[in-house]
C-alpha positions in Angstrom: -23.4 7.1 6.5 -23.5 3.3 6.6 -20.6 1.9 4.6 -19.8 -1.7 3.7 -16.3 -2.5 2.3 -15.8 -5.7 0.4 -12.5 -7.5 -0.1 -12.0 -10.9 -1.8 -8.2 -10.9 -1.4 -6.9 -13.1 1.4 -3.5 -11.5 1.6 -2.1 -8.6 3.5 -0.4 -5.8 1.6 -0.7 -2.1 0.8 -4.3 -2.5 -0.5 -5.6 -4.1 2.6 -3.6 -1.8 4.9 -5.1 1.3 3.2 -8.6 -0.2 3.5 -8.3 -0.9 7.2 -6.8 2.6 7.9 -9.7 4.2 6.0 -12.2 2.2 7.9 -10.8 3.2 11.2 -10.7 6.9 10.3 -14.3 6.8 8.9 -15.5 5.2 12.1 -13.8 7.9 14.1 -15.8 10.4 12.0 -19.0 8.9 13.2 -19.9 6.7 10.3 -21.0 3.0 10.5 -18.3 0.9 8.7 -18.4 -2.9 8.2 -16.5 -5.4 6.1 -17.4 -8.5 4.1 -14.6 -10.9 3.0 -13.7 -14.6 2.9 -13.6 -16.2 6.4 -9.8 -16.7 6.2 -8.9 -13.2 4.7 -6.3 -11.5 6.8 -8.0 -8.1 6.6 -11.1 -9.7 8.2 -9.0 -10.9 11.1 -7.4 -7.5 11.5 -10.8 -5.7 11.3 -12.2 -8.0 14.0 -9.3 -7.1 16.2 -10.2 -3.5 15.8 -13.8 -4.1 16.8 -15.4 -3.9 13.4 -18.4 -6.1 12.4 -17.1 -8.5 9.8 -19.4 -10.6 7.5 -18.2 -13.5 5.5 -18.7 -14.6 1.9 -16.4 -16.8 -0.3 -16.6 -14.6 -3.4 -14.5 -17.2 -5.3 -15.4 -16.0 -8.7 -17.6 -13.6 -10.6 -20.2 -16.4 -10.9 -20.5 -17.2 -7.2 -24.3 -16.8 -7.0 -24.5 -18.1 -3.4 -22.2 -15.2 -2.2 -24.0 -12.8 -4.4 -27.4 -13.5 -3.0 -26.0 -13.5 0.6 -24.5 -10.1 0.1 -27.6 -8.8 -1.6 -29.7 -9.8 1.5 -27.1 -8.2 3.8 -27.1 -4.9 1.9 -30.9 -4.7 2.0 -31.2 -5.8 5.6 -28.6 -3.4 6.9 -29.6 -0.6 4.5 -26.1 0.4 3.6 -25.6 3.7 1.8 -22.3 2.8 0.2 -20.6 -0.4 -1.0 -16.9 0.1 -1.6 -15.2 -2.8 -3.4 -11.5 -3.3 -3.8 -10.5 -6.5 -5.7 -11.7 -8.2 -8.9 -13.9 -11.0 -7.5 -15.6 -8.9 -4.9 -16.2 -6.1 -7.4 -18.0 -8.6 -9.6 -19.9 -10.5 -6.8 -20.6 -7.8 -4.2 -20.9 -5.1 -6.8 -23.5 -7.0 -8.7 -25.3 -7.8 -5.5 -25.4 -4.1 -4.7 -26.9 -3.4 -8.1 -29.6 -6.0 -7.4 -30.2 -4.5 -3.9 -30.3 -1.0 -5.3 -27.6 0.2 -2.9 -27.5 4.0 -3.4 -23.8 4.2 -4.1 -21.3 1.6 -5.4 -17.6 2.6 -5.5 -14.6 0.7 -6.8 -11.2 1.6 -5.4 -8.3 0.9 -7.8 -5.1 0.2 -5.8 -2.9 -1.3 -8.4 -0.7 -0.1 -11.3 -1.5 -3.2 -13.4 -3.6 -3.7 -16.6 -7.3 -4.1 -15.6 -8.8 -7.5 -16.3 -12.5 -6.6 -16.3 -13.5 -3.2 -17.5 -17.1 -3.8 -16.3 -15.9 -3.6 -12.7 -15.0 0.1 -13.4 -17.7 1.1 -15.9 -20.9 -0.9 -15.6 -21.0 -2.1 -12.0 -19.8 0.9 -9.9 -21.3 4.3 -9.9 -17.9 5.9 -9.1 -14.2 5.0 -9.0 -11.4 6.0 -6.6 -7.8 5.9 -7.9 -5.0 5.9 -5.4 -2.7 8.1 -7.6 -3.0 10.4 -10.6 -1.1 7.8 -12.6 -3.8 5.2 -11.9 -6.5 7.7 -12.7 -5.0 8.6 -16.1 -4.7 4.9 -16.9 -8.3 4.2 -16.0 -9.5 7.1 -18.2 -7.3 5.8 -21.1 -8.9 2.4 -20.6 -12.4 3.7 -21.0 -13.6 4.9 -17.6 -15.4 8.2 -17.9 -13.2 11.0 -16.6 -16.0 12.5 -14.5 -16.6 9.2 -12.6 -13.1 8.7 -11.3 -11.2 10.8 -8.7 -7.7 10.5 -7.2 -7.6 10.1 -3.4 -4.0 9.4 -2.4 -3.0 6.9 0.3 -2.4 8.4 3.7 -0.7 7.3 6.8 -1.1 8.0 10.5 1.6 10.4 11.8 4.1 8.1 13.4 4.9 8.3 17.1 8.6 8.9 17.7 10.5 5.8 18.6 13.0 6.7 21.3 15.2 3.7 20.8 15.3 0.9 18.2 16.0 -2.7 19.1 16.9 -3.6 15.5 20.7 -3.3 15.9 20.8 -5.3 19.1 18.6 -8.0 17.4 21.1 -8.3 14.5 24.2 -7.9 16.7 25.2 -4.7 14.9 26.7 -1.6 16.5 26.3 2.1 15.9 29.0 2.0 13.3 27.0 -0.1 10.9 25.2 1.6 8.1 21.8 0.0 7.4 19.6 0.2 4.4 16.1 -1.2 4.9 13.4 -2.4 2.5 9.9 -3.1 3.8 7.7 -4.8 1.2 5.8 -8.0 0.5 8.1 -10.4 -1.1 6.9 -10.8 -4.7 8.6 -10.4 -8.0 7.3 -6.8 -8.7 9.0 -5.3 -5.6 12.5 -5.7 -6.9 14.2 -7.7 -4.1 16.5 -9.5 -6.5 17.5 -6.1 -8.1 18.5 -4.9 -4.6 20.6 -8.0 -3.9 22.4 -7.7 -7.3 23.0 -4.0 -6.7 24.5 -4.3 -3.2 26.7 -7.4 -3.6 29.8 -5.4 -4.8 29.1 -2.8 -2.1 29.2 -5.4 0.6 32.8 -6.1 -0.3 33.9 -2.5 -0.6 31.9 -1.3 2.5 32.4 -3.8 5.3 30.0 -1.9 7.7 27.1 -1.8 5.2 24.1 -4.0 5.9 20.7 -4.5 4.3 17.5 -5.4 6.1 14.5 -6.8 4.3 11.2 -7.0 6.2 8.2 -8.8 4.8 7.0 -12.2 3.7 5.2 -13.4 0.6 5.4 -15.9 -2.2 9.0 -15.1 -3.1 10.4 -15.4 0.4 11.9 -18.8 0.1 13.5 -18.0 -3.3 15.0 -14.8 -1.9 16.2 -16.6 1.1 17.8 -19.3 -1.1 19.6 -16.6 -3.2 21.0 -14.8 -0.1 22.1 -18.0 1.6 23.5 -19.5 -1.6 25.7 -16.4 -2.1 27.0 -16.6 1.5 25.7 -13.1 2.4 23.1 -13.9 5.0 25.2 -12.1 7.6 25.0 -8.9 5.6 21.5 -9.1 4.0 19.1 -9.8 6.9 15.7 -11.3 6.1 13.3 -10.5 9.0 10.1 -12.0 7.6 6.7 -10.4 8.4 7.0 -7.7 11.1 4.6 -5.6 13.0 7.2 -3.2 14.3 8.0 -1.3 11.2 8.6 2.1 13.0 11.2 0.2 15.1 12.9 -1.0 11.9 12.9 2.5 10.4 14.3 4.0 13.6 17.2 1.6 13.5 18.0 2.2 9.8 19.9 4.9 7.9 17.9 5.0 4.7 15.1 3.2 2.9 15.2 1.6 -0.6 12.4 0.0 -2.6 13.4 -0.8 -6.2 9.8 -1.6 -7.3 8.9 -2.5 -10.9 5.4 -1.2 -10.6 3.7 0.8 -7.8 0.4 2.6 -7.9 1.7 5.0 -5.3 3.7 3.4 -2.5 2.6 3.6 1.2 6.0 2.3 2.3 7.7 5.4 0.8 5.3 7.7 2.7 5.9 5.8 6.0 9.6 5.8 5.6 9.7 9.5 4.7 7.5 10.5 7.6 9.8 8.5 9.9 12.7 10.7 8.7 14.5 8.3 6.4 16.0 9.4 3.1 14.6 7.2 0.4 15.5 5.6 -2.9 12.7 4.6 -5.3 12.1 3.9 -8.9 10.8 6.3 -11.6 7.7 4.2 -12.3 3.9 4.7 -12.1 2.8 6.8 -9.2 6.1 6.9 -7.3 7.2 10.3 -8.7 4.0 11.8 -7.1 5.8 11.2 -3.8 9.5 11.5 -4.7 11.3 14.3 -6.6 14.7 13.1 -7.6 17.5 14.7 -5.6 15.1 16.9 -3.7 13.4 14.6 -1.2 14.8 11.3 -2.4 16.6 9.6 -5.2 14.9 8.0 -8.2 16.4 5.4 -10.5 15.0 3.4 -13.5 13.4 0.1 -12.5 15.1 -3.2 -13.2 18.5 -1.4 -13.3 20.8 -2.7 -10.6 23.8 -0.7 -11.9 21.9 2.7 -11.4 20.5 1.4 -8.2 24.0 0.6 -7.0 25.2 4.1 -7.8 22.3 5.7 -5.8 23.0 3.4 -2.8 26.7 4.2 -3.0 25.8 7.9 -2.8 23.7 7.3 0.3 26.5 5.4 1.9 29.4 7.8 1.0 27.6 11.2 1.4 26.2 11.7 4.9 25.4 15.3 3.9 23.1 14.0 1.1 21.3 11.8 3.6 20.7 14.7 5.9 19.5 17.0 3.1 17.1 14.4 1.8 15.9 13.6 5.3 15.0 17.2 6.0 12.9 17.4 2.8 11.3 13.9 3.2 9.9 14.8 6.6 7.6 17.3 4.9 5.6 14.6 3.2 2.7 14.8 5.6 2.4 18.5 4.9 1.5 17.6 1.4 -1.7 15.8 2.4 -0.6 12.2 2.7 -2.3 11.5 6.0 -5.1 9.2 6.9 -7.2 12.1 8.1 -6.8 13.8 4.7 -7.7 10.5 2.9 -10.8 10.0 5.1 -11.9 13.6 4.7 -11.6 13.5 0.9 -13.4 10.1 0.8 -16.4 11.4 2.8 -16.7 14.4 0.5 -16.5 12.0 -2.5 -19.2 9.8 -1.1 -21.5 12.6 -0.2 -21.1 14.4 -3.5 -21.7 11.2 -5.5 -24.8 10.4 -3.4 -26.1 13.9 -4.0 -25.5 13.7 -7.7 -27.4 10.4 -7.7 -30.4 12.0 -6.0 -29.8 10.8 -2.4 -29.8 13.3 0.4 -28.1 11.2 3.1 
């Protein structure tokens, strides 16, 4: 198949990471896969580094006719079988262009656990919809998307290569006696960074060897930095900024915590569990599809620093708990949360939809 992905977002988070991983896996299966995005979109830069053909369009709003006509011409000239859209603006602009170009299959992937802003980008424009979790699928159906048109295809990760030795502790000046909790997430309000800070502050006093590592940048970075420095705990809560060595961070940590307020599924949980870390998450949206409380991780209510503190204290004080949860969390990839599983299911989804629409590609 010839597949064009569209993405109007300029950021870099779980949505863009999933799209890039899917593109790589689909190309490895022999399909032609290309991308259209704004010139300064980070996914475009990453795709170019991976050798993909990247086209550019502003897609500033749903009424961007210049971009729409440009994408229409591209779809016709390159004769794509599938257009897969990912964000609001590109779903309107590129999706409408694909309708005009009579592209055989238009698919919208829903990555977020937030209220939808334009029902048309799930009903009228695309022929089919992919949801990244059962929670998202149920929400879309409740919002008016026909049940038969939307399918769950979970996020997947590449099986991590073992990291023999982490440089994290040396970087931070910490020894083997330090106990490290790590959080890897874009710094925005919904991820719960302030909840984690509030939860651990008393624990920093009672457990002098306990440290927290936060990896990621984003719109809330300066605010979080100000909170940490203002409280005088910068020596215990370490802000690493954007990192590309996440496996190295996991290898140097003792457990993972992400007190997110909303999460369609949570790739970071999958990556941490596959790396052998016991995890703490929140009982929200799609997270329980990954974590069963006290079986392969701990779940607490969102926006509840007191409950979060209790879960973290258990992780610190009960090494046998960490070992038990670690043993179970390592089985996450056996449950189908791999990139190869994700790509295989997506290929079948595309082919079935094309067949149902009368195309025999």
